[in-house]
N, C-alpha and C positions, 0 to 999 in steps of 0.2 A: 286687769280687772279694774274698773272705776265705779264710783258710787254717785247716785243722783237722788238724795234724800227727798222725800215728799213733804217734808216740814223742816224749819230750821233746826241745825244740829243741837243747839243749846236747849231748845224746847224739847226735842226728842230725848235728849240725855235726862232731862229732869223727870218727864213722864215716865220713862221705861225704868229709870233708877227707882222711883217710887213704887211702881207696879212690881218689880222684882223683889224689892225689899218687903213688901206686903206678903207675896206668895211665899217667900222663903220663910218668914216669921210664922205664917200659918202652917207650913209644912213641919216646922220644928215643934209647934205647940199642938200638933194633931194628937188627939187622945188615942186614935187606933192607927194601926198600919195601913187599913184600907183608906182612911181619910187622908193620911199622910201621902199615899200614892197619887191621890187625886190632886193634891196641892202641888206635888212635884210635876205632875203632868201639866198643871196650869203655869208652872214657872217655865217649862219648856216652850209652852204656847207663847208666853210673853217674849222669850228670846227670839223664836222664830218670827213672830210678828214684827219685832223690831228691825230684825235682819231684812225682812221683805220690804219694810218702809224706807230702808236705806237705797232700794232700787240698784242692786249690783247689776253691772253690764259687763259683757266681755268685749275687749277691743283688741285682743292679741298684742298688746304692748303698743299699738299704734295711738296716736293723739286722737282724742275724741273728735276734734274738728278736722277729719282727714279730708284729703283732696276730694272735691265733689264730682258728681257726674256731669257737671257743666265744664269739665276740664277734658279737651280732647288731646291725647298724646300719639303722635305719629312716629313710628320706628321705620326708617328708610335704610335698608341694609344692602350693602354690596355683597353679592354672591357669585362675583367673577372667579376665575381660576386663581387669581392672585391671593384670595382670601383663604385659600388652603395652604399658604405658605407656612412653613413650620418654624415660626420665630415667635410664638406666644409662650412665655413661661419656659418650661423645660422641653422645648422642641415640639410643642403642639400646634396644630393649626390655628390661625387667626380666629377662624370661626368659633372655636372653643371659648375664646375670650368674649366673643360677641354674644354667645348663648348665655354666658353667665351673667354679662352686664345687662342684657335686656331684662332678664328674669329678676335681677336686683333692682333695676329702675321701676319695673311694674309693681314690685312689693313696696317700694319707697313711695310711689305716687299712687297708693291704695285708694280705691274709690273712683278713679278717673275712668274714661273710656279710652281703649287703646286700639291702635291699628298697626298692622305689619305689612310693609311693602318691600319686595326685594327686586333688585336689578342686576342684570348681566346682559345676555343677548336680547332679553325682553324684560320689561318692567311689569311685575305682577302684583297686584294687591292680594296678599295671602289671607289676610284677616280683616274684614271691614270694622269699623268702630264698634267696640263691645266692651261691656263691664266685666267680662269674664277673664280674669288674669290667668286662670288656668289654661285657656285656649291659646293665650300668647306663649305661655311657657312650652306647651306641647308643639306648637308651630316652630319655635326656634329650635327646640330639641331635635326636630326631624329635618331641619334645614341643612342642606349641603351646597357645595359650590355647583356651578354650571356643569353640565356634561362636556367633557374636554373637546370632543368631536364638534360641538356646536359653537365653540369659542371662535369669535372672528374679530377680536380686539374690543376693548372697552372704552367707554366715556364716563367720566365722573359725574357728568350732568345728564346722564341717561333718564333718571327718574323725574326730571324738571317738568316735562310736558305733562305727565300725570298729576304731579303735585300742583301744578297751576289749575287744572280742572278741579281736582278734589278740594283744595283749599278755598278756591273761589265760591264753591257750593256749599261750603261748611257753614254752620250756624254762626252768624257774626257776633252773637252774644256770649259765645263760649271762648274760653281761654285756649288758645292753640299752642301746644308744645311740640317741637319737631326735633328729632334726633337723627342727624345724618351719620351713618356709620360705615366706615370704609377705610381704605389705605391710601386713597388719593392717586393711585396709579392710572395715568391716561395712556392707553396703548394704541388709541387710533390717532391719525394725523390731524384731525379737526381740533380747533381750540374748543374747550368746554364752554357752554353757554353760562351766563351769569345767573346766580340764584337770587340776585337783588330783585328780580321779577316777582318773587313771592314774599319778599321780606315784609310787606305791609299786613300779611296774613298771620305772620309768626310772632307769638307773644314771648316766647322763651324756648329754652331747649339747649342743645349744644351740638357741635361736630365732634364725633369721637374717632380717633385715629388709631389704627392698629398696624403693627409691623415694626421693623427695625431698619436702620440704614444699611447694615450689613446684608440685610435680606435673608430670605429662607427658600428653600426648595419646595416644590408643589407636586404633590401626588395627583396623578390624573383621576378623573371620574369617568369611569366606563359606563355609567348607567346600568342598564340591565344585562350588559355583557358580563359573564362570569368565567370565561376562559382565561386562566392565568392570573397572577397577582398584579395589582395596579403598579404602574412604573412611574418614575418622576418625569415630569414634562421637561423636554429638552429644548435648548437654545438651538434653532436650525442652523445658525451660522457656525456653531463650535460642535454641536452634538453633545455637549455637556449638559447636565441638569440646569435649567434656567433658574434664575434668582429673581424674586419679586422683592422691591424696596419700597418702603413708605415715602411718600411725597408730603412732607409736613407743610410745605409752602402752599401746595394745592389746596390741602384741607384748611389752612388758615384763611386762604382767599375765600373759600365757601363760607367759613364762619363769619368773616367780615362782611360779606354780601348779605348774609341772613340777619346780622346784628346779633349773633350769639357767640358764646365762647367756644374756643377750640380746646379740647382736652385730649392729651396723648394718653393713651391707655397701655398699662403693662400689667402683668399678673400679679405684681407685688402691692398694688394699691386697690382701693375700692373706687367704684363708679359713682358712689353717692354724692360726690362733689358736683356731679352733673345736674343733680336735682336740688342742690342746697340754695341756689339762687332763685328758685321758683317761688313766688308769693301768690298765694291764692286765697281770696276772701272765702272764709267758711260759708257754706250754703245757708246756714242759719242766720248769718248776717246779711246775706245777699237777697232774702226774701224767698229762698227756695226751701223745700222740705228736705231736711238732711237725711240721708240713707239711714234706715233703722239700724240700731245696735242690737245685738243678741241679748235679750233680757235674761236673767238668771233667777228672778225671784220665783218662777214656777217650780224650780227645783225644791225651794224651801216650802213652797205651798203644799207639796205632796205630803210630808210628815205632819205639817200644820193641820191639814184637812183630816188626816187619820186621827190625830189626837182630839180634834174638835168633835168628830163622830163619836169617839170614846166618851167624851164629856157629855154629849147629848144623850147617848144611850144610858149612861148612868143617871142622867136627870129624869129620863122617862121611867126607868126602873123605881127611882126614889118617889116619883109622883104617884106611881101605881100603888106602891106600898102605903103611901099616906091615904090614898083613896079607900083601899081596903080597910085600913084601920078605922077610918071615919065610918064606913059602912058597918063594921062590927060594933062600934060604940053606939051607933044609932038603932 
């Protein structure tokens, strides 16, 4: 919670301290219990009014100048079979790490617009640019590697054609952040294309690498087939479970071409570092209207209004009594 006072703090302190002192003294000096109750009610009114004038707002612990909606964050995620390799943390699939990291980055870059694109045998934009971080979280939570039967080799530059078109059509006045997420494993014979072709559109981000040099086994994805338990993908030449290994050099090359950092990921560290270098001018300084923060004054206004009605009702009763006395004396 943060506060945005409607007047200078020193002036507020002087004014409300004086009002509080006055109402408290009157409550103490009240000749009857009924009058004392009214002055206690007025003391509470002063406290509530002062709290409302502090303008409390909820920002969930995030800075007030959060990343604005003029920042576009693109998550480009490798979902080939190799991303099912079980070398993340305690023998979990690499995609488990991807899910956790994308969710954390979306929370860290709160207020931006996000997009999710996956690539394997096909490149698919799963979520177009949206400010709904919940949609991103749900998408990556449901994300799986490609169906094993559809796998025909993978290229780390598979999403490049899609990115060329998407980024070229993006708003040039927006800040473009790109996260390329994968293991760098190139299993087709062709050389990958260069990401330098889209570097001019990218203002920041990172290449995030998953996997180990020792490699990990990959459970097959049978899609809608439910007969039997999934088995590990085998190496056709040996008949043994195939191993997928991270290619740091390939991922570093992509990072260099894009002009961003390469960050190796493991379960023992936070991905927050991938967002730490992103400097965004707050919307309020860039001439944009900042996203509204949840105001909390209305919660205080409820008891304030109830007490105010009590005071007004008492005033009406007192005025009626005075009128009746006047009529009796006349």
